[in-house]
C-alpha positions as CSV (number, residue, x, y, z in Angstrom):
1,M,13.4,19.6,16.5
2,N,10.3,21.4,17.7
3,Q,11.4,24.5,15.8
4,L,11.9,22.5,12.6
5,I,8.3,21.2,12.8
6,S,7.0,24.7,13.7
7,I,8.8,26.3,10.8
8,Y,7.4,23.7,8.4
9,F,3.8,24.3,9.4
10,A,4.2,28.1,9.5
11,N,5.4,28.0,5.9
12,Q,2.7,25.6,4.9
13,L,-0.2,27.3,6.5
14,K,1.0,30.9,5.8
15,L,-0.2,32.1,9.1
16,S,-1.0,35.8,9.0
17,K,-3.5,38.1,10.6
18,G,-6.4,39.5,8.5
19,D,-6.1,36.9,5.8
20,T,-9.8,36.6,4.9
21,K,-9.3,34.1,2.1
22,R,-7.5,31.8,4.5
23,T,-10.3,32.3,7.1
24,R,-12.9,31.2,4.5
25,R,-10.9,28.1,3.6
26,I,-10.6,27.2,7.3
27,L,-14.4,27.7,7.8
28,G,-15.2,25.7,4.7
29,G,-12.9,22.9,5.7
30,A,-14.4,22.8,9.1
31,A,-17.9,22.6,7.6
32,I,-16.8,19.7,5.4
33,A,-15.1,18.0,8.3
34,V,-18.4,18.2,10.4
35,C,-20.3,16.6,7.5
36,L,-17.8,13.8,7.2
37,M,-17.9,13.2,10.9
38,F,-21.7,12.9,10.9
39,G,-21.4,10.4,8.0
40,L,-18.9,8.3,10.0
41,I,-21.1,8.5,13.1
42,S,-24.1,7.3,11.1
43,Y,-22.0,4.4,9.6
44,N,-20.6,3.3,12.9
45,L,-24.0,3.6,14.7
46,T,-25.7,1.4,12.1
47,F,-23.2,-1.4,12.4
48,G,-22.8,-0.9,16.1
49,I,-26.5,-1.3,16.8
50,S,-26.7,-4.3,14.5
51,L,-23.7,-6.0,16.3
52,K,-25.2,-5.1,19.7
53,Q,-28.6,-6.7,18.8
54,T,-27.2,-9.9,17.2
55,T,-24.0,-10.8,18.9
56,G,-23.8,-8.3,21.9
57,N,-20.1,-7.9,21.0
58,L,-18.8,-4.6,19.6
59,E,-15.1,-5.5,19.6
60,P,-14.9,-6.1,15.9
61,L,-16.0,-2.5,15.0
62,P,-13.0,-0.6,16.4
63,V,-10.7,-3.2,14.9
64,I,-12.1,-2.6,11.5
65,M,-11.8,1.2,11.8
66,A,-8.4,0.9,13.3
67,G,-7.3,-1.3,10.4
68,A,-8.7,1.3,7.9
69,S,-6.8,4.1,9.6
70,S,-3.6,2.0,9.7
71,L,-3.9,1.2,5.9
72,L,-4.4,4.9,5.2
73,A,-1.2,5.7,7.2
74,L,0.7,3.0,5.4
75,F,-0.1,4.0,1.9
76,S,0.2,7.7,2.6
77,A,3.7,7.2,4.0
78,I,4.7,5.0,1.1
79,Y,3.9,7.7,-1.4
80,S,5.1,10.7,0.8
81,A,8.4,9.3,2.0
82,K,10.4,10.5,-1.0
83,S,9.1,14.0,-1.3
84,L,8.7,14.8,2.4
85,I,11.8,13.1,4.0
86,F,14.5,12.8,1.3
87,A,13.8,15.2,-1.6
88,Y,12.1,18.3,-0.1
89,K,13.0,21.7,-1.4
90,D,14.4,23.1,1.9
91,R,16.8,20.2,2.3
92,D,20.0,22.2,1.6
93,M,19.0,24.8,4.2
94,L,18.3,22.1,6.9
95,A,21.4,20.2,6.0
96,A,23.5,23.3,6.9
97,L,22.1,23.3,10.5
98,P,24.4,21.9,13.3
99,L,22.0,19.1,14.0
100,P,22.4,15.3,13.8
101,R,20.8,13.9,10.7
102,A,18.7,11.5,12.7
103,K,17.0,14.5,14.4
104,V,16.2,16.1,11.0
105,V,14.8,12.9,9.7
106,L,12.8,12.4,12.9
107,S,11.3,15.9,12.5
108,R,10.2,15.2,8.9
109,V,8.7,11.9,10.0
110,L,6.8,13.6,12.8
111,I,5.4,16.1,10.4
112,L,3.9,13.3,8.4
113,Y,2.8,11.7,11.7
114,I,0.8,14.8,12.6
115,Y,-1.2,14.6,9.4
116,E,-1.8,10.9,9.9
117,L,-2.8,11.4,13.5
118,I,-5.5,13.9,12.4
119,Y,-6.9,11.3,10.0
120,T,-6.7,8.6,12.6
121,F,-8.7,10.5,15.2
122,A,-11.2,11.6,12.4
123,I,-11.8,7.9,11.7
124,M,-11.6,6.5,15.3
125,L,-13.5,9.1,17.4
126,P,-16.9,8.4,15.8
127,C,-16.3,4.7,16.2
128,L,-15.2,4.9,19.8
129,G,-18.1,7.4,20.6
130,V,-20.6,4.9,19.3
131,C,-19.1,2.0,21.2
132,A,-19.1,4.1,24.4
133,A,-22.7,5.1,23.9
134,L,-23.9,1.5,23.3
135,T,-21.8,-0.3,26.0
136,R,-21.4,2.4,28.7
137,P,-17.8,1.4,29.6
138,G,-15.9,2.8,32.5
139,F,-13.3,5.6,32.5
140,T,-10.6,3.0,31.6
141,F,-12.1,2.7,28.1
142,W,-11.1,6.3,27.2
143,L,-8.0,6.2,29.3
144,T,-6.6,3.5,27.0
145,A,-8.5,4.3,23.8
146,I,-7.1,7.8,23.3
147,P,-3.4,6.9,23.9
148,G,-4.0,3.8,21.7
149,C,-5.2,6.0,18.9
150,I,-2.1,8.1,19.3
151,M,0.0,5.0,18.9
152,L,-2.0,3.4,16.0
153,P,-0.4,5.2,13.0
154,V,3.2,5.0,14.2
155,L,4.2,1.5,13.0
156,P,2.3,1.8,9.7
157,L,4.0,5.1,9.2
158,V,7.4,3.7,9.9
159,I,6.9,0.7,7.6
160,G,5.5,3.0,4.9
161,C,8.4,5.4,5.1
162,A,10.9,2.4,4.9
163,L,9.1,1.0,1.8
164,G,8.8,4.4,0.2
165,A,12.6,4.9,0.7
166,V,13.5,1.5,-0.7
167,G,11.2,2.1,-3.7
168,A,12.7,5.5,-4.3
169,V,16.3,4.0,-4.2
170,L,15.4,1.1,-6.5
171,T,13.9,3.3,-9.1
172,S,16.4,6.2,-8.8
173,G,18.4,7.1,-11.8
174,S,15.8,5.9,-14.2
175,R,14.1,8.2,-16.7
176,A,10.9,6.4,-16.0
177,M,11.4,6.6,-12.2
178,G,7.9,7.9,-11.6
179,A,6.2,5.2,-13.5
180,M,8.4,2.5,-12.0
181,R,7.7,3.6,-8.4
182,Y,4.0,3.7,-9.2
183,V,4.0,0.2,-10.6
184,L,6.1,-1.3,-7.8
185,I,4.2,0.1,-4.9
186,T,0.8,-0.3,-6.5
187,V,1.5,-4.0,-7.1
188,F,2.4,-4.2,-3.4
189,A,-0.9,-2.4,-2.4
190,L,-3.0,-4.7,-4.6
191,G,-1.2,-7.7,-3.3
192,L,-1.9,-6.7,0.3
193,M,-5.6,-6.1,-0.6
194,A,-5.8,-9.5,-2.3
195,V,-4.2,-11.3,0.7
196,S,-6.6,-9.5,3.1
197,F,-9.7,-10.4,1.2
198,S,-8.7,-13.9,0.5
199,S,-7.9,-14.6,4.1
200,S,-11.1,-12.9,5.2
201,F,-13.6,-14.4,2.8
202,S,-12.1,-17.7,1.5
203,T,-14.1,-19.9,3.8
204,G,-17.7,-21.0,3.1
205,E,-19.4,-22.3,0.0
206,N,-20.6,-19.0,-1.3
207,G,-17.7,-16.9,-0.3
208,L,-18.4,-13.2,0.1
209,L,-21.9,-13.3,-1.5
210,G,-23.1,-16.1,0.7
211,A,-22.0,-14.5,4.0
212,Q,-24.1,-12.0,6.0
213,P,-22.6,-8.5,6.5
214,L,-22.2,-8.8,10.2
215,A,-20.5,-12.2,9.8
216,L,-18.1,-10.5,7.4
217,I,-17.3,-7.9,9.9
218,G,-16.4,-10.5,12.5
219,R,-14.3,-12.5,10.0
220,A,-12.5,-9.5,8.7
221,S,-11.8,-8.4,12.3
222,S,-10.3,-11.7,13.2
223,A,-8.1,-11.7,10.0
224,M,-6.8,-8.2,10.8
225,R,-6.0,-9.1,14.4
226,R,-4.1,-12.2,13.2
227,Y,-2.1,-10.5,10.4
228,W,-1.4,-7.2,12.1
229,P,-0.8,-7.8,15.9
230,P,-0.9,-4.1,16.9
231,L,-4.7,-4.1,16.1
232,A,-5.0,-7.0,18.6
233,W,-3.0,-5.1,21.2
234,F,-5.1,-2.0,20.7
235,S,-8.4,-4.0,21.0
236,D,-7.3,-5.9,24.0
237,A,-6.1,-2.7,25.7
238,V,-9.4,-1.0,25.1
239,W,-11.7,-3.8,26.1
240,K,-9.9,-6.3,28.4
241,Y,-6.2,-5.8,29.3
242,P,-5.1,-2.2,29.6
243,I,-1.5,-3.4,30.1
244,R,-1.4,-4.3,26.4
245,L,-1.2,-0.5,25.7
246,L,2.4,-0.5,27.1
247,L,3.3,-3.2,24.6
248,L,1.8,-1.2,21.7
249,A,3.6,2.0,22.9
250,A,6.9,0.2,23.4
251,V,7.0,-1.4,20.0
252,S,5.8,1.7,18.2
253,V,8.4,4.0,19.8
254,A,11.1,1.5,19.3
255,G,10.2,1.1,15.6
256,L,10.2,4.9,15.1
257,F,13.6,5.5,16.7
258,A,15.1,2.5,14.9
259,F,13.9,3.8,11.5
260,T,15.1,7.4,12.2
261,S,18.5,6.2,13.4
262,V,19.1,4.1,10.3
263,A,17.6,6.7,7.9
264,G,19.6,9.4,9.5
265,K,22.8,7.4,9.0
266,Y,22.2,6.9,5.3
267,D,20.2,10.1,4.7
268,G,22.7,11.8,2.5
269,L,23.3,8.6,0.5
270,V,19.6,8.1,-0.1
271,A,19.0,11.7,-1.0
272,D,21.9,11.7,-3.5
273,R,20.7,8.5,-5.0
274,V,17.1,9.7,-5.3
275,A,18.2,13.0,-6.9
276,S,20.4,11.3,-9.5
277,V,19.4,11.2,-13.1
278,K,20.7,8.5,-15.4
279,S,21.8,9.7,-18.8
280,R,21.5,7.7,-21.9
281,G,24.8,7.0,-23.5
282,S,23.2,6.2,-26.9
283,A,21.6,9.6,-27.3
284,R,22.0,11.0,-30.8
285,L,21.2,14.3,-32.3
286,G,18.5,14.2,-34.9
287,R,15.5,15.9,-36.3
288,G,12.8,16.8,-33.7
289,K,9.4,15.3,-34.1
290,A,6.8,17.8,-35.4
291,R,3.7,17.9,-33.3
292,G,0.5,19.9,-33.3
293,V,0.0,22.5,-30.6
294,L,-2.6,20.5,-28.7
295,R,-0.7,17.3,-29.0
296,A,2.5,19.0,-27.7
297,L,0.6,20.4,-24.7
298,L,-0.9,17.0,-24.0
299,V,2.6,15.4,-24.0
300,K,3.8,18.1,-21.6
301,E,0.9,17.5,-19.2
302,F,1.4,13.7,-19.4
303,A,5.1,14.2,-18.6
304,T,4.1,16.2,-15.5
305,Y,1.6,13.6,-14.5
306,T,3.8,10.5,-14.8
307,G,6.8,12.3,-13.3
308,A,5.1,12.4,-9.8
309,P,4.3,9.0,-8.4
310,L,2.1,10.5,-5.6
311,Y,0.1,12.4,-8.3
312,V,-0.4,9.1,-10.2
313,F,-1.4,7.1,-7.2
314,N,-4.0,9.6,-5.9
315,T,-5.7,10.0,-9.2
316,A,-5.3,6.6,-10.9
317,F,-6.2,4.2,-8.1
318,G,-9.9,4.8,-8.6
319,L,-9.6,3.9,-12.2
320,L,-7.6,0.8,-11.4
321,L,-10.3,-0.2,-8.9
322,M,-12.9,0.3,-11.6
323,L,-11.1,-2.0,-14.0
324,I,-10.5,-4.6,-11.2
325,A,-14.2,-4.5,-10.2
326,S,-15.4,-4.8,-13.8
327,G,-13.0,-7.7,-14.5
328,A,-14.1,-9.5,-11.3
329,F,-17.7,-9.0,-12.5
330,L,-16.8,-10.5,-15.9
331,I,-15.3,-13.6,-14.3
332,Y,-17.4,-14.1,-11.2
333,G,-20.6,-12.2,-12.2
334,D,-22.7,-15.4,-12.4
335,K,-23.0,-15.5,-8.6
336,V,-24.1,-11.8,-8.6
337,I,-26.7,-12.4,-11.3
338,S,-28.1,-15.5,-9.6
339,V,-28.6,-13.6,-6.4
340,L,-30.3,-10.7,-8.3
341,V,-32.6,-13.2,-10.0
342,Q,-33.6,-14.7,-6.7
343,T,-34.2,-11.3,-5.0
344,P,-37.5,-9.7,-5.8
345,G,-36.8,-6.4,-7.7
346,G,-33.0,-7.0,-7.4
347,A,-32.2,-6.8,-11.1
348,E,-34.5,-3.8,-11.7
349,A,-32.8,-1.9,-8.9
350,L,-29.2,-2.8,-9.7
351,I,-29.0,-2.8,-13.5
352,P,-29.8,1.0,-14.0
353,A,-27.4,1.8,-11.2
354,L,-24.4,0.2,-12.9
355,P,-23.7,3.3,-15.2
356,L,-23.8,5.6,-12.1
357,A,-21.5,3.2,-10.2
358,L,-19.0,3.5,-13.0
359,G,-19.5,7.3,-12.9
360,L,-18.6,7.1,-9.1
361,F,-15.3,5.4,-9.9
362,A,-14.6,8.1,-12.6
363,V,-15.1,11.0,-10.2
364,L,-12.7,9.4,-7.8
365,S,-9.9,10.1,-10.3
366,C,-9.4,13.8,-11.1
367,T,-6.0,14.8,-12.4
368,S,-7.2,18.3,-13.4
369,A,-8.0,19.3,-9.7
370,C,-4.3,19.9,-9.1
371,S,-3.0,20.3,-12.7
372,V,-2.6,24.1,-12.3
373,S,-1.1,23.9,-8.8
374,M,1.5,21.3,-10.0
375,E,3.0,24.0,-12.2
376,G,4.1,25.8,-9.1
377,S,6.8,28.4,-9.7
378,R,7.0,27.3,-13.4
379,L,3.5,28.6,-14.1
380,W,5.0,31.7,-15.9
381,I,6.4,29.3,-18.6
382,S,2.9,28.2,-19.6
383,R,1.6,31.8,-19.6
384,M,4.3,32.8,-22.0
385,L,3.4,30.2,-24.6
386,P,1.9,31.7,-27.8
387,V,-1.3,29.6,-27.5
388,S,-4.8,30.4,-26.4
389,R,-5.6,29.8,-22.7
390,M,-8.4,27.5,-23.8
391,M,-5.9,25.3,-25.6
392,I,-3.9,25.0,-22.3
393,F,-7.1,24.2,-20.4
394,T,-8.0,21.5,-23.0
395,A,-4.7,19.8,-22.5
396,K,-5.0,19.8,-18.7
397,M,-8.6,18.4,-18.9
398,G,-7.6,16.0,-21.7
399,V,-5.2,14.1,-19.5
400,N,-8.0,13.3,-17.1
401,F,-10.6,12.6,-19.8
402,I,-8.3,10.2,-21.7
403,L,-7.4,8.2,-18.6
404,S,-11.0,8.1,-17.2
405,A,-12.8,7.6,-20.6
406,S,-10.4,4.7,-21.5
407,A,-11.0,2.9,-18.2
408,S,-14.8,3.6,-18.4
409,L,-15.1,2.2,-21.9
410,I,-13.2,-0.9,-21.1
411,S,-15.3,-1.4,-17.9
412,S,-18.5,-0.8,-19.8
413,I,-17.5,-3.4,-22.5
414,M,-16.8,-6.0,-19.8
415,I,-20.1,-5.4,-18.0
416,A,-22.0,-5.4,-21.2
417,A,-20.4,-8.6,-22.4
418,K,-21.3,-10.3,-19.1
419,L,-24.9,-9.1,-19.0
420,G,-25.5,-9.3,-22.7
421,A,-26.6,-5.7,-22.6
422,D,-28.4,-4.0,-25.5
423,G,-30.8,-1.2,-26.3
424,E,-31.2,1.6,-23.9
425,F,-29.2,0.1,-21.1
426,L,-26.2,-0.4,-23.4
427,F,-26.4,3.2,-24.5
428,W,-26.4,4.6,-20.9
429,L,-23.8,2.1,-19.8
430,I,-21.4,3.7,-22.3
431,V,-22.5,7.3,-22.3
432,T,-23.1,8.0,-18.6
433,P,-19.5,7.2,-17.5
434,L,-18.1,9.3,-20.4
435,V,-20.3,12.2,-19.3
436,Y,-19.0,11.9,-15.7
437,S,-15.4,11.7,-17.0
438,A,-15.9,14.9,-18.9
439,F,-17.6,16.5,-15.9
440,T,-14.8,15.6,-13.4
441,S,-12.2,16.9,-15.9
442,A,-13.9,20.3,-16.3
443,F,-15.0,20.6,-12.6
444,G,-11.5,19.7,-11.3
445,L,-9.9,22.4,-13.4
446,F,-12.6,24.9,-12.4
447,I,-11.9,24.3,-8.7
448,N,-8.2,24.5,-9.2
449,L,-8.4,27.8,-11.0
450,R,-10.5,29.1,-8.1
451,H,-8.3,27.6,-5.3
452,P,-4.7,27.2,-6.6
453,K,-1.7,26.3,-4.4
454,L,1.4,27.5,-6.2
455,D,3.8,28.0,-3.2
456,W,4.2,24.3,-2.3
457,T,7.5,22.7,-1.2
458,N,6.6,19.1,-1.8
459,E,4.1,17.3,-4.0
460,A,2.0,16.0,-1.1
461,A,0.9,19.5,-0.2
462,V,-0.7,19.8,-3.6
463,V,-1.9,16.3,-4.3
464,K,-3.2,15.3,-0.9
465,Q,-3.6,18.5,1.2
466,S,-4.9,21.2,-1.1
467,A,-8.4,22.6,-0.9
468,A,-8.9,22.1,-4.7
469,V,-8.5,18.3,-4.5
470,L,-10.8,18.0,-1.5
471,L,-13.5,20.2,-3.0
472,A,-13.3,18.4,-6.4
473,M,-13.7,15.0,-4.6
474,L,-16.7,16.2,-2.5
475,G,-18.3,17.7,-5.6
476,G,-17.8,14.4,-7.5
477,F,-19.3,12.4,-4.6
478,L,-22.4,14.8,-4.5
479,V,-23.2,14.4,-8.2
480,T,-22.9,10.6,-8.1
481,L,-24.2,9.5,-4.6
482,L,-27.3,11.7,-4.9
483,P,-28.4,10.1,-8.1
484,L,-27.5,6.7,-6.8
485,G,-29.7,7.3,-3.7
486,L,-32.6,8.5,-5.9
487,Q,-32.1,5.5,-8.2
488,S,-32.5,3.1,-5.3
489,A,-35.7,4.9,-4.2
490,F,-37.4,5.2,-7.6
491,G,-35.8,2.5,-9.8
492,G,-36.1,2.4,-13.6
493,F,-34.1,4.6,-16.0
494,I,-35.7,7.9,-15.2
495,V,-33.1,9.0,-12.6
496,L,-30.2,7.7,-14.8
497,R,-31.5,9.7,-17.8
498,L,-32.0,12.9,-15.8
499,A,-28.7,12.7,-14.0
500,T,-26.8,12.1,-17.3
501,V,-28.5,15.1,-19.0
502,I,-28.0,17.4,-16.1
503,I,-24.4,16.6,-15.7
504,A,-23.8,17.1,-19.4
505,I,-25.4,20.5,-19.2
506,F,-23.4,21.5,-16.2
507,T,-20.2,20.4,-17.9
508,T,-21.1,22.5,-20.9
509,L,-21.6,25.5,-18.6
510,L,-18.2,24.9,-17.0
511,L,-16.5,24.9,-20.4
512,M,-18.2,28.1,-21.4
513,W,-17.1,29.7,-18.1
514,M,-13.5,28.7,-18.8
515,K,-13.6,30.2,-22.3
516,R,-15.0,33.5,-21.0
517,R,-13.6,34.0,-17.5
518,G,-11.1,31.2,-16.9
519,A,-8.4,32.8,-19.1
520,A,-8.4,36.0,-17.2
521,L,-8.3,34.2,-13.9
522,Y,-5.4,32.0,-15.1
523,D,-3.4,35.2,-16.1
524,R,-3.9,36.7,-12.6
525,L,-2.5,33.6,-10.7
């Protein structure tokens, strides 16, 4: 089993001596990781000091961060179970090995666990470091915290893999399998979020708006402990009762082996069911539909997009959150407006920031950042098409722009209707999110052309683990969070105007680069 895991990572990382390109990627990823760690330390330090000064109790903070890492492991496993455990490309080779199927399944689950363990430690270590610095605990703190972090993602991973397998089986054989899986599991994710928020913030007259941030942390921590007992076991083991760590470890290991035993028993059946394609008995020969070149390329790109549920989830969830937030503002915005009116300078500070906030949601969803990589070994087909490279680029960027611009326009209309917006604010409320949508479409494709990943064996390697996706996300954060920070400092519309114009100019430069140099780079891939 150790050899199976080693072979996987050797193939994924392409370890070789003298690979300067890979060395640069590692150094760049390390620099980004250091920046993110400093950000997490700052976040935890701010809330840790506040909790220390007001309540003297830092227990809620690790619970919140552990809950965040558990949710990340859960959703990641849901969307990776099919491609990583039951439908990976090397499946036939591994099936021929004289190994029990349960061991093969366990090796695939442990591969996903290694990724989740890295994310868990990245989230938890800054939190635990801040807690240790502020409370000066004994050696027992770290003796239980580190093993506890190792156990934290196991149960969410097991549950996520089980749900992902069930979702794959239920939607197998359907021509709209990708869309159906996306709808089913996204409904589950949103339902889980709704239950969490309603249980955390349902008490009190003013709900979320009337509560203080530190009180919200305590209330959310209590709700998480109540609805997900492993968080309570982890917290108790770290702060009070180290023996609870044994309970967490026992339940986690038992759940892992129970899942791999059952999954190993039905592995072949699930894999065959997932790989099946249902044919339509009523299919008839007829005249094909005539489409323009660009429209045909757009249809092809949308088919690639909707055929990969993990691709859809990673890129559409931000737009879905944008629509949910805008709809909630349309329904419950009166409370927000009343608070702004009562706060000196509140309206002047928030109103110009709303277009930038919609731009932030827009950059969270970037389909073009992996649109070239998703072609994989089929890239030669696109290169053989008798169309210009810019036409292919336009189709790849068009998928992202159509999705992002549609969500942005709907959100802008809802916000404008609630605020009664007119004049300059209405103009920027509509134009700024559209400019950011165009930017993220062009910037994502630019990054993917510079950092393609064509030798993938499962979709997760492209959608979640590729350098292009990470760099596109960080670039999007930079061009939105920086203007938002300046907006809070200066107020008014000056920052909004400058940010929109600068992003529009940068987008134009990216399009010019693609027309002049992008085609040659695409042909060399």
